[in-house]
DRENZAMAR-222749 format. One record per residue (C-alpha): y negated, x, z negated; residue number from 1; residue in three letters. Coordinates in nm, 3 decimals. Layout:
REM DRENZAMAR-222749
<pt y="Y" x="X" z="Z" baro="NUM" lokol="ALA"/>
...
END
This chain:
REM DRENZAMAR-222749
<pt y="-0.002" x="-0.005" z="0.003" baro="1" lokol="GLN"/>
<pt y="-0.237" x="0.295" z="-0.053" baro="2" lokol="THR"/>
<pt y="-0.209" x="0.388" z="0.311" baro="3" lokol="GLU"/>
<pt y="-0.298" x="0.033" z="0.417" baro="4" lokol="GLN"/>
<pt y="-0.596" x="0.006" z="0.176" baro="5" lokol="VAL"/>
<pt y="-0.736" x="0.340" z="0.305" baro="6" lokol="LEU"/>
<pt y="-0.693" x="0.230" z="0.669" baro="7" lokol="LYS"/>
<pt y="-0.881" x="-0.092" z="0.581" baro="8" lokol="ASN"/>
<pt y="-1.156" x="0.112" z="0.419" baro="9" lokol="ILE"/>
<pt y="-1.173" x="0.341" z="0.724" baro="10" lokol="ALA"/>
<pt y="-1.239" x="0.037" z="0.945" baro="11" lokol="GLU"/>
<pt y="-1.500" x="-0.108" z="0.714" baro="12" lokol="ILE"/>
<pt y="-1.673" x="0.231" z="0.695" baro="13" lokol="LEU"/>
<pt y="-1.668" x="0.268" z="1.069" baro="14" lokol="ASP"/>
<pt y="-1.810" x="-0.074" z="1.134" baro="15" lokol="VAL"/>
<pt y="-2.089" x="0.003" z="0.887" baro="16" lokol="ALA"/>
<pt y="-2.168" x="0.347" z="1.061" baro="17" lokol="GLY"/>
<pt y="-2.003" x="0.561" z="0.786" baro="18" lokol="TYR"/>
<pt y="-1.695" x="0.772" z="0.744" baro="19" lokol="ASN"/>
<pt y="-1.500" x="0.911" z="0.445" baro="20" lokol="PHE"/>
<pt y="-1.733" x="1.211" z="0.419" baro="21" lokol="SER"/>
<pt y="-2.006" x="0.960" z="0.330" baro="22" lokol="ASP"/>
<pt y="-1.814" x="0.813" z="0.034" baro="23" lokol="VAL"/>
<pt y="-1.968" x="0.917" z="-0.295" baro="24" lokol="VAL"/>
<pt y="-1.754" x="0.703" z="-0.550" baro="25" lokol="LYS"/>
<pt y="-1.421" x="0.535" z="-0.551" baro="26" lokol="THR"/>
<pt y="-1.246" x="0.340" z="-0.820" baro="27" lokol="THR"/>
<pt y="-0.866" x="0.310" z="-0.787" baro="28" lokol="CYS"/>
<pt y="-0.708" x="0.034" z="-0.971" baro="29" lokol="ILE"/>
<pt y="-0.339" x="0.052" z="-1.006" baro="30" lokol="LEU"/>
<pt y="-0.085" x="-0.208" z="-1.123" baro="31" lokol="SER"/>
<pt y="0.121" x="0.070" z="-1.277" baro="32" lokol="ASP"/>
<pt y="-0.017" x="0.419" z="-1.377" baro="33" lokol="ILE"/>
<pt y="0.322" x="0.564" z="-1.288" baro="34" lokol="GLU"/>
<pt y="0.219" x="0.519" z="-0.926" baro="35" lokol="ASN"/>
<pt y="-0.077" x="0.755" z="-0.957" baro="36" lokol="PHE"/>
<pt y="0.092" x="1.060" z="-0.816" baro="37" lokol="LYS"/>
<pt y="0.214" x="0.876" z="-0.507" baro="38" lokol="ALA"/>
<pt y="-0.136" x="0.719" z="-0.464" baro="39" lokol="MET"/>
<pt y="-0.299" x="1.054" z="-0.505" baro="40" lokol="ASN"/>
<pt y="-0.087" x="1.211" z="-0.238" baro="41" lokol="GLU"/>
<pt y="-0.196" x="0.959" z="0.025" baro="42" lokol="VAL"/>
<pt y="-0.552" x="0.955" z="-0.102" baro="43" lokol="TYR"/>
<pt y="-0.584" x="1.331" z="-0.058" baro="44" lokol="ALA"/>
<pt y="-0.511" x="1.297" z="0.312" baro="45" lokol="ARG"/>
<pt y="-0.822" x="1.085" z="0.352" baro="46" lokol="TYR"/>
<pt y="-1.047" x="1.290" z="0.125" baro="47" lokol="TYR"/>
<pt y="-0.938" x="1.640" z="0.231" baro="48" lokol="SER"/>
<pt y="-1.286" x="1.787" z="0.285" baro="49" lokol="GLU"/>
<pt y="-1.523" x="1.622" z="0.046" baro="50" lokol="LYS"/>
<pt y="-1.388" x="1.464" z="-0.277" baro="51" lokol="HIS"/>
<pt y="-1.605" x="1.180" z="-0.406" baro="52" lokol="PRO"/>
<pt y="-1.638" x="1.095" z="-0.777" baro="53" lokol="ALA"/>
<pt y="-1.335" x="0.893" z="-0.873" baro="54" lokol="ARG"/>
<pt y="-1.213" x="0.675" z="-1.150" baro="55" lokol="ALA"/>
<pt y="-0.851" x="0.555" z="-1.165" baro="56" lokol="ALA"/>
<pt y="-0.689" x="0.322" z="-1.412" baro="57" lokol="PHE"/>
<pt y="-0.410" x="0.073" z="-1.452" baro="58" lokol="ALA"/>
<pt y="-0.440" x="-0.293" z="-1.516" baro="59" lokol="VAL"/>
<pt y="-0.186" x="-0.560" z="-1.616" baro="60" lokol="LYS"/>
<pt y="-0.184" x="-0.740" z="-1.281" baro="61" lokol="ASP"/>
<pt y="-0.368" x="-0.739" z="-0.952" baro="62" lokol="LEU"/>
<pt y="-0.418" x="-1.043" z="-0.728" baro="63" lokol="PRO"/>
<pt y="-0.138" x="-1.150" z="-0.508" baro="64" lokol="LEU"/>
<pt y="0.102" x="-0.891" z="-0.643" baro="65" lokol="GLY"/>
<pt y="-0.096" x="-0.600" z="-0.501" baro="66" lokol="ALA"/>
<pt y="-0.005" x="-0.247" z="-0.635" baro="67" lokol="LEU"/>
<pt y="-0.347" x="-0.099" z="-0.571" baro="68" lokol="ILE"/>
<pt y="-0.712" x="-0.180" z="-0.509" baro="69" lokol="GLU"/>
<pt y="-0.979" x="0.079" z="-0.415" baro="70" lokol="ILE"/>
<pt y="-1.346" x="0.002" z="-0.459" baro="71" lokol="ASP"/>
<pt y="-1.556" x="0.238" z="-0.239" baro="72" lokol="THR"/>
<pt y="-1.930" x="0.326" z="-0.233" baro="73" lokol="ILE"/>
<pt y="-2.068" x="0.514" z="0.064" baro="74" lokol="ALA"/>
<pt y="-2.417" x="0.638" z="0.137" baro="75" lokol="MET"/>
<pt y="-2.605" x="0.878" z="0.365" baro="76" lokol="LYS"/>
END
């Protein structure tokens, strides 16, 4: 699911005229903190050059049974 979330973010960034190098902050919300390592491996492929500030934490449940949500802030 991390891969799909980041593909979705890439599309949103592109439409808005941004890319991953313009991202300054992300918040990763996981349904299970045990998934952090796997999420981080995928995440690192998208943020290989410039690493934005990031918060990551686990919650009890996410809507519709999702395993991850990522909130993204970009600016130029």
